[in-house]
Phi, psi and omega in degrees: 000311182259135173232101187071241183251010178259131178265116182269101185300321183292327176288313181294321178086170177292143178199099183278326182221130355283349188115175171277133178270116179249130182243132177255121177245128180238132173243125179275185181295340180269002182081007173281139186241140177214154184216163176213145182230149174230157167262115178252116180275128179251112178281145178283158175287153170298142181275125180232140177210092178271161179231138178296148180218152180231125185227151175289143189296340184267006180296335183090255181253136172262130177281115186294340175291342180289344181262013172273141163267148184294152355280149169263126180297135176289135185297328182288351177259017182167185180244116176270147166217146174246146175221143169244115182271000181277131178262142007263020188265031182293333181277011178290339176266132177217157177131192179215168185300332190264321180282334184103171181239152180227151173251119184271106182297336180287346177266001185237163179279123178298150180088001180242172183243150187222123179280133179241127182253126182248123178243138178221131177250121181273178182297346177269353182101354187279138187234146172215157177218156172213160183234140171231155177254126173258119173255128178262108186276139181300145174262127184297147175271127184239133177227110183281355177083197176244135176242131173281154178301149177229163180268156187291350181253019172283165177302155176307144185262133182260000000 
C-alpha cells in the first residue's frame, strides 16, 4: 500500500468505514519522535460495463442506455458524458442525462464501427469510463422486380 512516502489508493482499494489508517512518524535532528494518524476513506470508482452492439443502419436512433450491462449509474447520482471520437461523426450523439442519449445511425457511414466512450463522475467526485463499439450494419438491397397483373385463377406464383 505504501511506496516510500506515497499511499497508493489503487493498491489499498476502497474502504469507506473507518478508512485506511495512515500514520506519519517524524524524528527531528535531536532524536525526538512524534506521530500523527488519520483515517483516509478511499471511495470506489463507479461501476461501468458497456457492451458492443451491431445494428442495421436503417434503425435510426440507438438508445445508448441499451448498451449498458447492469448496473447503470443513475443520472441523479453524478455527471454522465458520452463521446464519439470518430471523425466526422462526432455529432452523432445527442441527448441529456435525464432524457437519455441516442446515437444517430443516419449521421454515420453504414458498414463501419464507431467507438463510444461513456464517462461518469459520481457525487463523490470519483470518475470511471468504459468504451463500446457500435457497428452500423449494411442493409441489403432488395428488388422484387416488376410483376404484370394476373388473374385470380392462375397457378401459384413463385
